[in-house]
N, C-alpha and C positions, 0 to 999 in steps of 0.2 A: 739342603741340596743347592749347589752353586747354580747360577743362571746359565753358565756355559762351562766348557770343559777345561777351564783354567781359572786362576785366581784373579787376574787382572780384568777390569771391566771395559768392554768396548763402548764407544759413544752411543751406539744404537739403544742400549738398555737404559741410558741416562736421559734419552730424548724421546721416549715413547712409553706408554703404559705397558705393563707386562702382558705377555701372551696368556690366553686362558689355559688353565690346567684341566686335565681330564682324569677320570677314575682309572685305577689300575685294573688290568684284566684279572677277573676272579672266577672265571668259568670257561669251559671249553666252548668253542665257537666255530662257525663256518662262514665262508665268504667266497666270492668269485676270485678276489685278489687280496693277498695280504702284503702290505708294504711295511718293511722294517726300516725305520729311520724317519724322524720328523723334521728334517731340514728341507731346503728348497727342492732337492731332487725328489724326495719321497712325497712331499706335499703337492708338488706340481703334478706328479704322476697320478696321485690319488684324485686330484682335481679333474684332470683330463678324463679319467676313467669314470668317475661319478657323473660327469657331464654327459657321458654316453650311456648312463643307466646301469653301470656295473656296481655290484655290491662290494665295497672296499673296506677293509680294516687296516688301520695304521697303528703300529706298535712302536713306541719310543721309550728308550731305557731311562731317560731323564725327563727334562721338560722339552716342549717343542722349541726348536731353534737353539737348543743348548749345545749342539756340536759346533762344527766349523762354520756352518752357515751364520751363526750369531757372531762370528769373529772376523767376518769379511770386511773389505772396504767398499764393497757393493759397486764396483765398476761393471758396466754393461758394454762390452766392447767386442768388435770383430778385428781389432788390431792385435793380433796374437803375439804373445811373449816370445815365442820361438821363431818368429818372423816367417813370412811367406817364401823367402829365399830358401830357408831350411826345409819347410814343408814341401816345396816343389822337389827338392833333392830326395826326400824320403818317400813321398807318395805320388810324385808326378804332378803335372799341372792340373789334371782333373781332380786328384785328391785334394790339392791345395784349394781348388775352386769350391769343392764341397765344404771344406773347413770354413771358408769365408761365408758361404751361403748359410751354413747351419748356425754359426754364431750370430750372424745377422738375423736369421729367422728366429732365434731365441729372443733377441731384443724385441722383434716385432710381436711375438707371442705374448711377452710380458706386457707390452703396450696394449695389446688387444684385451688381455685379461683385466688389466687395470680399468679399461673403459667399460667392458661388459659387466664387471662386478662392482663398479663404482668404488674402487679402492683408493682411499686418500693416503698415498704412500710417497708423495713428493717425486713421482716419476717425472723425468724431464729428458728430452732429447738435447744433447750437447755435442759440440765438436771435441775431438781428441787430438793431441799434439805429441808426436814422437820426436824427441830432440836428442842431440848429442851432448856428451860431457865436454869440458873445456878442451880436452885433447882428443876428441872423437874424430873419426875419419869420415868426411862427407860422402865418400863412395858408398858407405853403408846405407845412407839415405837414398842415394841414386839407385842402388841395386834393389832395395826394398820397394821403392816407388814403381820400378818396372815390373817387379813380381806382383805387386798389388793390382796393377792394371791388367796383367795377364790373367789373374784369377777372377776378374770381373769387378774389382773395386775401383772403377774408373773415376769416381769422384775424389779420390785421394790426390792431393797436390802438394808440391814442394814449395815452401815459402822461405824467404830470407829471415823472417822472424814471425812469431805468432802475433796475431792482431788482438792481443789480450792486455788487460790492465793488471798491474801489480806483479806480474811475472812474465818476463820476456825470455823465450826459450832459445833465441838465436835460430840458426838454420834448422828447419823441422819439416816433418810431413804432417799435413792436416788430414785427419780421418773424419769425414762428416757423419752426422746421424748416429752417433753413439748414444749412450744413455746412462742414467743413474737413478737410484731410488733409495728409500729408507727400507732396509730389508725387514725389520721387525714389523713395521706397518704393513708391508706387502704380505708377509706370512699371515698376519691377522686376517687379511681379506681372503686369502686362500682357505684358511681354517673355517671361516664363516661359510664360504661357498660349499666346501666339502660336507660339513655337517648339515647344511640346509638341504642338500641333495641325498641325505641318508647315509653318508659315510660315517663310520664309527672310529673314534680315536681313543687310544688308551696310552697314558703316559706312565712313567715309573714302572715300566714293564720290560724287563730284560729278556731278550731271546737267546736261549742257550744252544738250540739245535735247529737245523734246517734240513728238511728232506724234500727232494723233488720226486717226480713220479706222477702217475695218473691222479692220485690224490696227494698233492703236495701238502706239507705240514710243517708248521713251526711250533716249537715247544719253548715255553718260558721257563725262567729259573725257578718259578713257583710250581712248575709241573703242569700247567694248563696248555692246551693245544688250540691252534687255529688251523683248520683244514681248508684248503683252497685249490682252485684250478691253476693258480700261478702265484709265485712269490717274487717280490723285488727286494733285494738287499741294497738299501740306499744309506749306508752307514759310513760314508766318506771312504773308508777302506773296507773291503769285504771280509767280515769276520767269519764267514762260512767257509772261506778258503784257507788252507793251511800254508801252501807254498806257492802255487803257480802264479797268481797275480802279484805276489809280493816280490818276485824276482824281476818283474817287468816294470815296476814303478817304485819310486823312492821318496821317503818323507823328508820334508824341509820345514823348519820353523821360519816364519816370516813375522815382521814387527810393524806396528802401526802406532801413530800418535794422532791426536786431534787437538789442534791448537786454536785458541780463540783469536779471531781477527775482526777488525771493524767490517760491518756489512758492506759489501760492494767493493772492498779494497782489492780483491783479486777476482778476475773474470771467472764465472762458473764454466768449467770445462774439465775434461780429463787430460792429464799430462803424464807422459812416461819417458824416461831416458833409456839409453841403450847399454850401459855397462852391465856387468855380471858380478855381483848382484845389482839389480836395477832399482829405481825408485818410481813410485806411482802416486799420483796426487789427484784430489778432487775436493769439492766444497759441499758442506751440508749447512743449510740455512736453519737457524734456531729461532722459532717464533717468539715474539714478545707480546706484551699486553697493551691495550686490549686486542688489537689486530695489527699485523705487520711483522717485520723481521727484527729481532733484537740484536743478533750478531751472527757471524758465520763461524763454522768450524772448518778449519783447513785440515783435511785428513791426508796424511802422508804415510806411505808404507815402504818397506824394503829391508835391506840388510839381511837377506836370507842365509841360512846355513843348514847343514844336515841336522836332523833332529838328534839330540843327545850328544852332539859333537862340537858345539860352539859355546860361547859365553853369552847367554841372553842379555845380561845387564850391559855388556859392552856393545852388543848390536843395537840395543835401544839407545844407548848414549850416542853412538855414531849417527843414528837416524835423527836424533834431536839436534845434533850439531849441524848436520847437513841442512835440515829444515830451517833452522834459525839463520844460517848463512844465506839461504836463498829467499827467505821471506822475513825481512826485518820488521814488518808491521805486526808480528806476533805479540800478543799481550800476555798470554799465559798458555801453558800446556794443561788442558783439561782432562785428557784421557790418554793412557798408555796401555797397550795390550799386544798380545802375540797370537798367532794362529798357525795352523798346519796345512800345507799344501802337498799334494802328491804329484811327482814329476815322472811321467812315463819315459822310458828309454828312447822312444821314438816321437816324443813331443806332443802327441794327441791323446786325449782321455779315452775311456772305454764306456760303452753303453750297449747292452744287449744280453744275449744268453751267456750264462756263466760257463767257462770252459770246464770240461771233464765232469759236467753235471747233467741232470736231466734237462729236457728242452724247456721246461716251464719254471726254471729258476733263473732270474735275471739280476744283473748288477749294474750300477752306475758308479764309476770311480775314476780316479786319475785326472783331476780337474786342471792340472798344470797352471794353477794360478788364476784360472777363469771359472771359478766355482759357480757364479750366478748364471752365466750363459751355458756352461757345460751341464750344470744340474738341470737346466730347462730343456736344452736340446736332447739330453739323455732321456728325460721324461717323455718327450715327443717320440723318440725312437721306441722306447719300451712300451708305451701305451699302444703304438701302432702294432708292434709285434704281438702283444697280448690280444689285440683285437683281430689278429690274422691278416693284417695289412702289410704289404711290402713298403719299404721306404728307401729312397735313393741314398740316405745317409748310413744305412745299416752296415754295409761292408766296411766303410772307413773306420767306424767306431767299434767294430767287432772285438770283444775282449779276447777272442782266440786268435787274433791276427798275429803274424810273425813278419817283422819288417827287416828284410835282409839287405840293408844298405850300410856302407862303411860307417857313417855317422852313428846310426843306432846300434850297430854291433859294438863299436868302441865304447859308447855310453853304457851299454849293458854290461860290458866287461869291467869297466872302471868302477861302476856303482857296486857291482857284486863283489869285486875285489875289496872294495871299501868295507862291505859287510863282513867278509871273511876275516879281515884284519881285526875287526872288533872282538872276535872270539878269543883273541890273545888276552883279553881282560880276565878271562877265567884263570889265568896262570899268574897274574901279577899280584902285588900287594894291594892294600886298600887305599882309599883317599887319605885316611888318617889311621893311626895305630890304635887309638883308644876312644871310647865314647866320650870321655871327658873333654876331648879336643873339639867337639861339635858345639857350636854356639846355639843358644836358644833361637828357635825359628828357622834352623838350618838342618840339612841332612847330609850324610856322607855314607859311602860304602866302606865296610870293614871286611877284612878277611877273618873268617872263623873256621879254622881247621882246613878242610878240603873244599869249602865253599865260601861264598860271600853273602853278607847280609846288608840290607839297607836300613840305616838307623836315622830316625828323625827325632830331634829334640824340640818339643813344643815350646811356646813362649813362656810357659810356667816352669820349664826345665825338665819335664818328664820325658824320658826316651821311649820311642815306639819302634820295634824292630820287626822286620819281615825279610823274606828271602829277597836277594838282589837279582835273582835269575828270572828273566822274563818268561812267562809260561808259554809264549808263542813258539819260539825256536831256541830258547836257552841262552840268549845274550845277557850280559850284565848291564843293568840299568844305571843311568847317571842322574845325579841330582840337578834339577832346574830351579835355581834360587829365585828367579823372577816369578814363576808360576807355582812355586812350592809343590813340585811334582817330580816323580821319577819317570824319566824318559828313556826308552830303549833306542840305542844308537844303530841298531840293525834294521828294523822294519817299522819303527815309529810308534809302537804301543806306548801308552802313557797311563800313569797311575798317580793317585793323589798321595799326599805325604804319609798316609797310613797304609798305603798299598792297595787301595780300592781302585778298580778299573775306571779310567776316564775315556780311553779311546783304544780301538783295535790297531793291528789285527789280533792281538790277544783277545779272548772273550771271557777271561776270568781274572780275578784279583791276583796280586803277588801272593805266593804261598806263605804260610807261617814259617818263621825262622826255625822252628823245631822240625 
């Protein structure tokens, strides 16, 4: 089993011991709450509930942290990607204010947990700098500064240049009191706290069915059940939903590299530029022996594109070129990887009761590139709802919300038209005409009669064939050569080279070619 949902390795797994593994669920069980998903959203919810004495079971289909949480760049920020100017247009000044408060509150909670549980995860408060590209419009910074102040971020200030070493941004906005940490080390601390308080964790346990109601229940692929008073689906994208949430948010692949640089050559901070797709930057210190810092890893991400619709190798190449151009002190590229983010049509994620479901089934999804803070604030919302408490953030992040503003309506229409266009693949020819054209270690889609098949040729030259039709809603999958996976260009389901499920919204493998 891979450590994460793709073939490339993030720096986090190379700079920390592996997370503990747990037994598979092998009998029926009961709990107050069952959490499906062992990333930051699920584990934070489990932590908050066990801290209040609730009996919690966590079910993870792979290893803990093996989904998108393990593929983050671990920024902790309330400087949101879609900008407060846009959030004001979509949700009004009060909605944008709550967005700022909630993401800032998530950073504060992480800080509090680190202190309370004595988690050694390299947590640090740092400044963040939002800067323009060479041809950027300074008015964009002026407008965002005014909006940030209106929503309560009065400490944000405009500078002619960042007061940093090794990288000068030029004109920028400084966001104080942001944060960063080592995600795998942090998850280890959460896991230890959960189990110490009686929480039960099961890994390699795939949930195949979810039912709400007075006695909510989840059923595993092996036929075992966990009955509970409430269920949280914290699986990045809600695999218990067939359609509703998947028309409201859209999957993108994002790329990251970690480059070795001399320690202290670049000031530790968060950096983000304003283009679309944009770039995001931070530092990770790598300890040396016996004590001290050996070198720094410069972690840079960006070059996003719709899942299944870009050229991953080209995106990674562009990211490396951009990074080398802006940071000439780079000695080597140590890690290269990609991840998946979900972009809601109206820019903010979802956390709360699942639409069209019973009151006791909850979801956390739609991170919009802020998975660490959204997963944390989502856990705060869901934990409060399960405990019967009202939260001022509940309405803004309600998964059932409908945002009828021109910007969100246009985005909804454009993204779903893009999905509809992908179904024309059902009528076209294949990537290649014959299996013989596929090189070892690569995959391609072939037409076979009235349908299409996904063919992978392993390094030894043996071919492996399965259906190319995604089980979720019937799109044709595309080969991702960087991650050796089959990616659905409609709603982002992903499968390994042999057709085994990596990530939803599909909840089953690609079918047999027969």
